[in-house]
C-alpha positions in Angstrom: 0.0 0.0 0.0 1.2 3.5 -0.8 0.6 6.1 1.9 0.7 9.8 1.0 3.2 12.0 2.8 1.8 14.4 5.3 2.7 17.5 3.3 0.4 16.3 0.5 -2.5 17.9 2.2 -0.6 21.2 2.4 -0.1 21.0 -1.4 -3.9 21.0 -2.0 -4.2 24.0 0.3 -1.4 25.8 -1.7 -3.3 25.0 -4.9 -6.6 26.4 -3.4 -4.8 29.6 -2.3 -3.2 30.1 -5.7 -6.5 29.7 -7.4 -8.2 32.2 -5.0 -5.5 34.7 -5.9 -5.6 33.9 -9.7 -8.9 32.3 -10.6 -7.8 31.6 -14.1 -5.5 28.8 -12.7 -8.7 26.9 -11.7 -9.7 26.7 -15.4 -6.4 25.2 -16.6 -5.2 21.6 -16.6 -3.0 20.4 -13.7 -0.5 17.5 -13.4 0.7 15.4 -10.5 4.1 14.0 -11.7 5.2 11.0 -9.6 1.7 10.6 -8.4 2.2 7.6 -6.1 -1.1 6.9 -4.4 -2.8 9.7 -6.4 -3.8 11.6 -3.3 -2.6 14.9 -4.6 -4.2 14.5 -8.0 -7.5 13.4 -6.4 -7.3 16.3 -3.9 -6.7 18.9 -6.5 -9.5 17.5 -8.7 -11.9 17.7 -5.8 -10.7 21.2 -4.8 -11.1 22.6 -8.3 -14.4 21.3 -9.6 -14.3 23.5 -12.7 -10.8 22.4 -13.7 -11.1 20.5 -17.1 -8.5 17.8 -16.2 -6.0 16.7 -13.6 -3.3 14.3 -14.9 -1.6 11.8 -12.6 1.6 10.3 -14.0 4.2 7.9 -12.6 7.0 5.9 -14.2 6.0 2.6 -12.4 2.8 0.7 -13.1 2.2 -0.2 -9.4 1.6 3.4 -8.2 -0.6 4.1 -11.2 -2.7 1.1 -10.2 -3.1 2.5 -6.7 -3.9 6.0 -8.1 -6.5 4.6 -10.5 -8.1 2.7 -7.6 -8.1 5.7 -5.4 -9.6 7.9 -8.1 
């Protein structure tokens, strides 16, 4: 099992703050590179409901399977 690092929650907060300051950021696409469990990608997608797409990418198939399940 992959467990997100504690600062992952802070990253979602940072994204929300950035979008509050610059709302156009919430209309663009976002990417979580090295997604691991997918927690950041899922968190950003939920925090930005009008965002057209959030990508989750990882080099290894195992993390992508976890991310897919968690999404």
